[in-house]
C-alpha positions in Angstrom: 55.9 102.8 155.6 54.0 105.6 157.5 56.7 107.7 156.0 55.6 107.4 152.5 52.0 109.7 152.8 54.2 112.2 155.0 56.5 112.1 152.2 54.3 112.5 149.3 52.2 115.1 151.1 55.4 117.4 151.3 54.6 118.3 147.2 51.3 119.5 147.7 50.1 120.7 144.1 53.4 119.9 142.4 52.5 117.8 139.5 53.3 114.0 140.0 51.9 112.3 137.1 51.3 113.7 133.1 49.3 110.9 130.5 47.2 111.3 127.7 44.2 111.9 130.2 45.8 115.2 131.5 47.8 115.8 134.8 47.7 114.4 138.6 48.7 116.2 141.6 50.5 115.1 144.4 47.5 116.1 146.4 45.1 114.2 144.1 47.8 111.5 144.2 47.3 110.9 147.9 43.8 110.8 147.4 43.8 107.7 145.2 45.7 106.2 147.9 43.5 106.7 150.6 40.5 106.1 147.8 42.0 102.3 147.2 42.7 101.9 151.1 39.1 102.7 151.5 37.9 100.3 148.9 40.1 97.5 150.0 37.7 97.1 153.2 34.9 96.9 150.9 36.9 94.5 149.1 37.9 92.1 152.1 41.4 92.4 151.0 43.4 91.9 154.3 47.3 92.6 155.0 49.2 89.8 154.1 47.3 88.7 151.4 49.1 88.7 148.0 47.1 91.0 145.5 48.1 90.9 141.6 48.0 94.3 139.7 47.4 94.3 136.1 48.5 97.5 133.9 50.7 99.8 132.6 52.0 103.0 134.9 49.3 105.3 135.2 48.5 107.6 138.3 45.9 105.0 138.9 47.7 101.7 139.1 50.7 103.6 140.9 48.3 105.0 143.8 47.3 101.0 144.1 50.5 100.1 144.4 51.1 102.4 147.0 48.2 101.6 149.0 48.7 97.6 148.7 52.5 98.8 150.7 50.6 100.3 152.7 48.2 98.1 153.7 50.9 95.6 154.4 50.3 93.4 151.5 52.2 91.8 148.9 52.1 93.3 145.4 52.3 91.3 142.1 52.7 93.5 139.0 51.7 92.0 135.9 52.1 93.2 132.5 49.1 92.8 130.0 52.2 91.0 127.6 52.6 88.2 129.6 48.8 87.4 130.2 49.5 83.7 128.7 51.5 83.2 132.2 49.2 85.0 134.3 47.3 81.9 135.7 50.4 80.0 136.5 52.0 83.3 138.1 48.7 83.8 140.3 48.9 80.3 141.6 52.7 80.2 142.4 51.4 83.4 144.7 48.7 82.1 145.8 47.1 85.8 145.0 44.0 86.3 147.0 43.2 89.0 144.6 43.4 90.5 140.7 43.0 93.9 139.9 43.0 95.1 136.6 43.4 98.5 135.7 42.5 99.5 132.3 43.9 101.7 129.9 44.3 105.5 131.3 43.2 104.0 134.7 39.7 105.2 134.3 38.4 101.6 134.6 39.0 98.6 136.6 37.6 95.3 137.1 38.9 92.6 139.9 38.7 89.3 141.0 38.6 88.2 144.8 39.6 84.7 145.2 38.8 82.3 148.3 41.6 81.6 150.8 44.2 79.6 149.1 47.6 77.9 150.3 50.6 80.9 150.4 54.0 80.2 149.9 56.5 80.3 153.5 58.2 83.4 152.0 54.8 85.1 151.7 53.9 83.8 155.2 57.5 85.4 156.4 56.7 88.6 155.2 53.3 88.4 157.3 54.5 87.5 160.5 56.7 90.8 160.4 54.1 93.0 159.1 56.1 94.1 156.4 54.5 94.8 153.1 56.2 92.8 150.1 56.5 92.5 146.2 56.9 89.7 144.2 58.5 90.5 140.6 59.0 87.5 138.1 62.2 87.5 136.2 61.9 88.0 132.3 63.2 84.4 131.3 65.5 85.7 128.7 67.5 82.9 128.8 65.7 80.6 130.7 62.5 80.0 133.1 60.6 83.1 134.3 61.1 82.9 138.5 59.1 84.7 141.0 61.1 86.6 143.1 60.1 87.5 146.6 61.0 91.2 147.9 60.7 92.9 151.0 59.1 96.7 150.6 60.2 98.2 153.0 63.9 96.9 152.4 63.9 97.8 148.7 62.7 101.1 149.8 65.3 102.1 152.4 67.3 104.2 149.9 64.6 106.4 148.9 63.3 106.7 152.3 66.7 107.8 154.3 66.9 111.0 151.4 66.4 114.3 153.1 65.0 117.4 151.6 68.5 118.5 150.4 69.0 115.3 148.5 65.7 115.4 146.5 66.4 115.3 143.0 63.0 116.3 141.4 62.7 115.8 137.6 60.1 115.4 134.6 61.2 111.5 133.9 59.8 109.2 131.5 58.4 105.8 132.5 60.1 103.7 129.9 60.1 100.1 131.8 56.8 98.9 133.2 55.8 97.7 136.9 56.5 94.0 136.4 60.1 95.2 136.2 62.6 95.9 139.0 63.6 98.7 136.7 60.2 99.9 136.2 59.7 99.7 140.1 62.9 101.8 140.6 61.6 104.3 138.3 58.6 104.9 139.6 59.5 105.2 143.5 62.6 107.2 142.3 60.3 109.7 140.7 57.4 109.8 143.2 59.5 110.0 146.4 62.3 112.7 145.2 58.9 115.1 144.0 59.4 114.6 140.5 56.9 114.4 137.4 55.8 110.8 135.9 55.4 110.8 132.2 53.2 108.1 131.6 52.9 106.8 127.9 51.6 103.7 126.4 53.5 103.3 123.4 57.3 102.8 123.6 58.4 103.0 120.1 60.8 105.7 119.3 58.5 108.2 117.7 56.1 108.4 120.7 58.9 108.5 123.2 60.6 111.2 121.3 57.1 112.9 120.9 56.4 112.5 124.3 60.1 113.9 125.5 59.1 117.4 123.4 55.5 117.8 124.2 56.1 117.4 128.2 59.7 118.6 128.1 61.3 115.2 129.4 64.5 115.9 131.3 65.5 112.1 132.3 64.9 108.9 130.3 65.3 105.4 132.0 65.6 103.1 129.0 67.5 100.3 127.6 70.3 99.7 125.1 68.2 97.9 122.6 65.9 101.0 123.0 68.8 103.6 122.1 69.9 101.6 119.1 66.6 101.5 117.9 66.6 105.4 118.3 69.1 105.6 116.4 68.6 103.1 113.5 65.5 104.8 112.9 66.3 108.6 113.4 63.9 110.0 114.4 64.8 111.9 117.3 66.1 114.5 114.2 62.5 115.2 113.5 61.6 116.7 117.5 63.3 118.8 119.9 64.7 117.2 122.7 66.3 119.9 124.2 65.3 119.3 127.3 66.6 116.1 127.6 69.8 115.8 130.4 70.4 112.3 131.3 69.5 109.1 129.8 70.0 105.8 132.2 70.7 102.3 130.5 70.9 98.8 132.3 69.0 95.4 132.1 71.5 94.6 129.6 75.2 95.0 128.0 75.5 98.2 126.2 77.2 97.4 122.9 80.3 100.1 122.5 79.2 101.2 119.0 75.6 101.8 120.3 77.2 104.0 122.9 79.4 105.6 120.7 76.2 106.5 118.2 73.8 107.8 120.7 76.8 110.2 122.5 77.5 111.9 119.3 73.6 112.0 118.5 72.8 113.8 121.5 76.5 116.1 122.6 74.5 117.8 125.6 72.9 114.8 127.4 74.9 112.8 130.1 74.3 108.9 129.4 74.4 107.0 132.7 74.8 103.1 133.4 72.6 101.8 135.8 72.6 98.1 137.6 70.3 96.1 139.3 68.9 92.6 139.2 65.2 91.4 140.3 67.1 89.4 142.7 68.9 92.7 144.3 66.9 96.0 143.6 68.6 98.5 141.8 72.3 100.1 142.8 73.7 103.6 143.3 76.0 103.8 140.2 78.6 106.3 138.9 79.4 106.0 135.1 83.3 106.9 134.5 82.7 109.0 131.4 79.5 109.4 129.5 80.8 107.6 126.6 82.4 104.8 129.3 81.0 101.3 129.5 83.1 101.1 133.0 81.1 102.0 136.6 81.5 102.1 140.0 78.4 99.9 141.9 77.6 101.2 146.0 75.5 102.1 147.9 74.7 101.9 152.0 75.3 98.2 152.9 76.3 96.9 149.3 79.1 94.8 149.2 80.9 93.5 145.7 83.6 91.2 145.3 84.9 89.6 141.9 85.4 85.6 141.8 86.7 84.0 139.1 85.8 87.2 137.3 82.5 87.2 138.1 80.5 89.5 140.0 79.1 88.8 143.1 76.9 91.2 145.4 75.6 90.9 148.9 72.8 93.7 150.0 70.4 94.2 152.8 68.0 95.2 149.8 68.2 91.3 148.4 65.2 89.6 147.9 64.1 86.8 150.5 63.7 84.1 147.8 62.1 82.7 145.1 58.6 80.9 144.5 59.6 78.4 142.4 63.3 77.9 142.8 66.0 77.0 145.3 67.8 80.1 146.8 70.6 81.3 145.0 72.7 82.6 148.1 75.6 81.3 149.5 75.9 80.6 153.1 77.1 84.3 153.5 74.6 86.0 151.7 76.3 87.1 148.6 74.5 86.4 145.0 75.9 85.4 142.0 75.3 87.7 139.3 76.6 85.2 136.7 78.2 88.6 135.2 81.6 88.6 133.8 83.2 91.8 134.6 86.6 93.1 134.0 88.2 95.4 136.6 90.0 98.9 136.8 90.2 100.0 140.0 87.3 100.8 141.4 85.2 100.4 138.0 83.8 97.4 136.5 82.9 96.4 132.9 80.0 94.1 132.2 81.0 91.9 129.6 78.2 89.6 129.5 76.4 86.8 131.1 78.6 84.0 132.1 75.7 81.3 130.5 76.4 83.0 127.0 80.1 82.6 126.7 80.7 81.2 123.4 83.6 78.6 124.0 85.8 78.7 120.3 88.7 76.0 120.7 89.1 77.5 124.3 88.9 80.8 123.5 85.8 82.8 125.1 83.9 84.8 122.9 81.0 87.4 124.5 78.2 87.9 122.0 77.9 91.6 122.8 81.1 92.4 121.3 80.4 90.6 118.4 76.8 92.2 118.0 78.5 95.3 118.5 81.0 95.0 115.8 77.8 93.8 113.5 75.5 96.8 114.5 77.6 98.9 112.3 77.0 97.8 109.6 74.5 99.2 107.1 71.2 97.5 106.5 71.7 95.9 109.9 68.5 96.4 112.3 68.9 93.9 115.0 71.8 91.1 115.4 71.7 88.0 118.0 75.0 86.2 118.3 75.3 83.1 120.1 77.4 79.3 120.0 76.7 76.4 117.6 77.9 73.0 118.5 81.3 72.1 116.4 83.1 68.8 116.3 86.4 70.4 115.7 86.4 73.8 118.0 84.1 72.9 120.5 81.6 75.8 119.2 81.5 78.2 116.8 79.8 81.8 116.6 76.4 82.2 114.7 75.4 85.5 113.7 70.9 85.8 113.5 70.7 88.6 111.7 67.5 91.2 111.0 67.6 93.2 107.9 66.0 97.0 107.0 66.1 95.6 103.7 66.2 92.5 101.6 69.5 91.1 100.5 70.9 87.8 99.4 72.5 86.0 102.3 75.5 85.1 100.4 76.2 88.5 99.9 75.5 89.8 103.2 77.6 86.8 104.7 80.7 88.0 102.8 80.0 91.5 103.9 80.0 90.5 107.5 83.0 88.7 107.6 84.8 91.5 105.7 83.3 94.3 107.9 84.7 92.0 111.2 88.2 91.6 110.3 90.4 94.0 111.7 87.9 94.6 114.3 87.6 91.3 115.7 89.9 88.6 116.5 89.6 85.7 113.7 87.8 83.2 116.4 84.7 85.7 117.0 84.0 86.1 113.3 80.9 84.3 113.0 81.0 81.4 110.8 77.4 81.0 110.0 75.1 84.2 109.4 71.0 83.6 109.1 68.4 85.9 108.2 65.0 86.2 110.3 62.1 88.2 109.9 61.2 88.2 113.8 62.6 89.9 116.1 64.3 89.2 118.8 63.1 92.5 121.1 60.8 91.3 124.0 58.2 93.1 125.4 61.0 94.5 127.8 62.6 96.0 125.3 66.1 94.4 125.4 67.2 91.0 123.8 65.3 87.8 124.3 68.1 85.2 124.1 66.1 82.3 124.8 64.4 83.0 122.0 66.7 80.7 119.8 66.0 77.7 122.0 62.3 78.3 120.7 63.4 78.2 117.2 65.8 75.5 117.1 62.8 73.3 118.7 60.3 74.6 115.6 62.9 73.6 113.3 63.6 70.3 114.8 59.8 69.7 114.8 59.4 70.4 111.4 62.0 68.1 110.5 60.3 65.4 112.1 
């Protein structure tokens, strides 16, 4: 991976990072990388070992991540919000060390472990001398799985860029380093010679303030955050005229949110991204700024639709899971589980196959129903799911978080009336419940398995 320092060195005194501690040039960033490489020798961190990195994206944590790759290690980025799972994940990965970067990257502390048994996938990376990356899936719809990826394969798309293809931008680092989208954002910025704007607080007000203060041009984010931004109306309080592109992914985009955000920011180009922890992030092209249709591609990327579900084969695919069987078929194809519609070369993601609600043989996609309900006044968040029914197999349930208290009976009547004419009758929720707890996880997307946790709590209380 010798191309990495060579690429970074070409950007010299251009600004690589801005955070609340100041600015860091590419020259200074490379000094931080070399500092970590020297420190590895003192700490006796050897190539091939798994090293966990705990902390938000900062110049220091980014330099540590790059140094681990140059040293031939497998990096395990962890977020502080998932600390309750760290012990289990460290054991699964066979981590030899944990390095924690404190807020602002000014301090650090580490733990060096005795030699531990490694996983066969980590050994496979070690035999080739390749650096690796372990990312645990969000567990939005089940147990988190540890995906082992080859760093050279993951970075091939940015490695092959020539000078004429570089697109340096001032970009906000929104998604965290334990997420494939956060990793992709960071590397896309650094290896394009852009500037990474790092913030600790990802609330709509803080994001808008950072965009205005640092003249951010690119905001990579989630549909859930964009909906939060619209509901808050805070964007009206800031000068966001520098913003040129907003990319969004990690979950289906509700049509109501896409229409609303395009109306609020008519001069901004909105682009849908697509990627998975298991496969990396792909090159995409949206049909239009206000369209949910997109093309997926890139060098070596192949797609096919099997019974309405998207399958992908790519050279950047993970080696496998630490704690689950391989999901690839004999031909190397991965079933994404995403149900899609096709329009020529374009596809539109309807939702996860596992989340489809079957009402008397008719398919209901939660995202479509949620999109309609999000248009309503006083609705802050909505999560739609299915509930078993002896008559129709399942019925549609809407769980709602309100801005202001409202009688549930009145809300139900209002919601049903709103959905008539927008949705087919079988898609209209038959049950509406009001919740005070948010459905949004630490990755700022809806966490659908929260429903199972709530139902379990209720069952335990009744028992």
